[in-house]
LOMI-945483 format. One line per 5 residues: for each residue y, z, x of C-alpha. Coordinates in steps of 0.02 Angstrom, whole numbers, plus 32768, in hexadecimal, padded with zeros to 4 digits. Each point is the difference from the previous one (the first is absolute). Layout:
N
Y:Z:X  ...
This chain:
264
18E6:3BCF:5461  80B4:8009:7FCD  804D:7F8A:7F86  80AC:800B:8054  8051:7F5D:802D
7FB4:7FA3:809A  806F:7F99:8070  7FB5:7F70:8060  8063:7FB4:8091  7FE6:7F64:806D
8091:7FC9:806F  8099:7FFC:7F8B  7F99:7FF7:7F5F  7FE5:809F:7F99  7F99:800D:7F60
7FFE:80A5:7F99  7F6E:8022:7F92  8001:807A:7F6B  7F4E:8033:7FD9  803C:807B:7F7E
8067:7F7C:7FA3  7F7C:7F84:7FD3  7FCB:7FD4:80AE  8099:7F8D:8011  805D:7FBD:8091
80A2:805E:7FE4  8065:7FAA:8089  7FF5:7F6D:8078  808E:7FF7:8080  8010:7F78:8082
8080:8029:8088  8042:808A:7F8A  8019:7F89:7F6F  7FA2:8032:7F5E  7FA5:7F74:7FAD
7FB8:8061:7F67  8061:8040:7F6C  8008:80BF:800B  7FC7:807D:7F76  7F63:8052:7FCA
7FCF:7F6D:7F8E  8027:7F79:8082  7FD1:7FDC:80B4  7F55:7FA8:7FF2  7F7A:804D:7F97
7F46:7FCE:7FF2  7FC9:7FB9:7F58  7F4D:8037:7FE3  7F87:7FFB:7FA8  8064:7F79:7FAB
80A0:7F9B:8019  808D:7FE2:7F85  7FE2:8013:7F45  7F60:8015:7F9D  8015:7FC0:7F4F
800E:8099:7F90  7FBA:8066:808A  7F4C:7FCC:7FD5  7F7A:7FA9:8069  7F49:7FDD:7FDF
7F7F:8040:807C  7F48:8004:7FEA  800E:7FE1:7F49  8076:8091:7FE4  80BC:7FF8:7FDF
8060:8073:8076  80AE:803E:7FD1  8084:8020:8083  80A7:805E:7FDE  8087:7F93:7FB9
8086:8019:8084  805A:7F59:7FE5  7FF3:7FF0:7F45  7F9E:7FAF:7FBA  7FA2:7FEB:80A2
7FBD:8064:8094  8048:7FD4:80A8  7FE1:8003:80BD  7F64:806C:8008  7FE5:80BE:8008
8024:802D:80B5  80BC:7FE1:8015  802B:80A8:7FB7  7F7A:8063:8053  7FEC:8059:80A5
7F97:7FA5:8084  7FA2:805E:808A  8026:7FDB:80B9  7F54:7FDC:804F  804B:7FDD:80AB
809B:7FC1:805A  8046:7FD0:80A6  80AD:7FC9:8035  7FD9:7F4E:7FC1  7F7C:8010:7F7B
7FDA:806C:7F6B  7F66:8009:7F8F  8020:8041:7F4C  7F7B:801E:7F79  8008:801C:7F46
7F70:8036:7F94  8001:7FA8:7F53  800C:807F:7F78  802F:8008:7F46  8048:7F9D:7FAC
7F9B:7F80:8065  7F50:800D:7FB6  7F99:7FDB:8098  7FE9:806C:80A2  8030:7FA6:80A0
806F:8006:8096  8096:7F97:803B  8022:7FF5:80BA  80A7:7FBE:8042  8021:7FDD:80BB
80B4:7FDF:8041  800D:7FB7:80AC  80A9:7FE3:8055  8024:7F8F:8094  80AC:7FD4:804C
800A:7F65:7F8C  7F88:801E:7F6B  7FC0:807C:7F80  7F4F:7FE7:7FC1  7FC1:8057:7F64
7F49:7FFB:7FD2  7FAB:804D:7F6D  7F51:8017:7FBD  7FBA:803F:7F5C  7F50:804E:8004
7F90:802C:7F6E  7F91:809A:800F  7F81:7FDD:7F6E  803F:7F94:7F70  8046:7F53:8025
80A9:7FD6:7FB9  8085:7F77:8003  8093:801C:8073  8097:7FB5:8051  8067:8022:80A0
80B4:7FD4:801E  80A1:803F:804F  80AC:800C:7FB0  8088:7FFB:8081  80BB:8011:7FCF
805F:7F9F:8085  80BA:801F:8007  805E:7F69:7FC1  8086:801D:8086  7FEB:805A:80A5
806B:8092:803A  80A1:7FBE:8051  8015:7F75:7F80  7FD6:7F49:800F  7FB6:7F82:7F85
7F7C:8028:7F81  7F4D:7FE7:802E  7FB8:7F52:7FE6  7F4B:7FE6:7FC3  7F9B:7F6A:8038
7F4F:7FDC:7FC6  7F9C:7F6D:7FC1  7F83:8034:7F7A  7F7F:7F8A:7FB5  802C:803D:7F51
8056:8082:7F9A  7FA8:8066:7F7C  8052:7FDE:7F5A  804C:80A4:7FC8  7FF7:802F:7F47
807B:8062:7F9C  7F9C:809C:8028  801B:7FE3:80BD  7F4A:7FD8:801B  7FB5:7F5A:8037
7FCC:7F92:7F70  7F73:7FB0:8064  8062:7F5E:8016  8032:7FC4:80AD  80A5:7FA7:800D
806B:7FB5:8085  8067:8083:805C  80AA:801A:7FB1  80A0:803D:8050  802C:80B6:7FFA
802A:8088:7FD5  7F4D:8032:7FF5  7F8E:8086:7FC0  7F6F:7F8F:8013  7F56:7FE4:8051
7FDC:7F6D:8073  7F63:7FB6:8046  7FF1:7FD9:80BB  7F4D:7FD2:801E  8012:7FEF:80BD
803F:80B1:8002  80A3:8056:7FDB  808C:7FC2:8073  80B3:8032:7FCD  8095:8006:8075
8097:8071:7FE5  8098:7FD3:8060  809C:8069:8011  8071:7F77:804A  8038:8027:80B1
7FA3:80A4:8000  7F43:7FFF:7FE9  7F6B:7F99:7FC5  7F68:8052:7FB5  7F5F:7FAD:7FCD
7F8D:804E:7F7E  7F4D:7FBD:801C  7F58:8025:7FB4  7F5A:7FA6:7FED  8008:8023:7F45
8037:7F73:7F92  8072:805D:7F83  80B4:8039:8014  807A:8048:7F82  80B5:7FE5:8027
8083:806F:7FA8  80BA:7FE8:8026  8054:802A:7F5B  8057:8099:8049  809F:8002:8062
7FC5:8078:8087  7F58:7FBC:8039  7F7F:7F77:7FF7  7F43:801C:7FF6  7F7B:7F91:804C
7F58:8048:7FC9  7F5D:7FBA:804A  7F6A:802A:7F96  7F4B:7FDD:7FE0  801A:7FBE:7F51
8087:7FDB:7F80  804A:807D:7F84  7F81:8031:7F7C  7F7E:7FC8:807F  7F86:808D:7FD3
7FE4:7F99:7F60  801A:7F4F:8038  7FCA:7FFB:80BB  7F91:809A:8017  7FCC:802A:80B0
7F67:8073:7FFC  7FF8:8095:8077  7F4D:803C:8018  7FB4:8090:8066  7FCA:7F7D:8084
8099:7F8B:7FF7  80AE:804B:8009  809C:7F9A:7FD9  806E:7FE4:8096  80A8:7FB1:8022
808F:7FF9:807B  80B0:7FC6:8018  8066:7FEF:80A2  80BD:7FFB:8007  803E:7FAA:80A0
80B8:8000:8031  807A:7FB4:8081  80B5:8011:8023  8073:7F6D:7FD8
């Protein structure tokens, strides 16, 4: 099927998916107001089969060291699918199913399936990674770029969340393995929320949006002037090495996130 953009609509909510640009959500508009930073590198892209950085682009799997391209020197970052073209398996007015076959440079054959479902007050994204023959470690996550200010002006977005801990960040931007008390921003940091990711973004007087997931890890990045990122994921950065989740031919890795909004 075509990899042209797909528009989902539900009441005054509209989500645009770009299968040909990394399977990302290119736009999310509520009542005509754009929530996501625009541009081919932005929107909200899936991070798979790993999230964030891998130290030196290397991970150990089945006793072998695998080398990924160094695209955030000296590390590899955000998986292999965000620059590729996804296939449209099916879509309706409110739901789309996209698939991506894992290929080189990822060394293991498999398939990623992402489902986007839009309702009048929520967008749910689910993703699964399947292995065909060899088992391998993997991660799933999403990297949304939420506009710091909404069209028409108003105050900057406010972030509210109560993590149980913050992963101490080393000079190489990777977790050191130590858990520390959460520190004030700005952040490019991973936090632990063992009861599930629950982060509220509030554009005062305009809109409230909750990012939720049953996963316990979230990276928050708010060091840029244009946007803030709230990234639920199945493990921390460098997690293929430190918290590997094994995908086997009989046990896929699955995750989901739901964004729910209301007018203020």
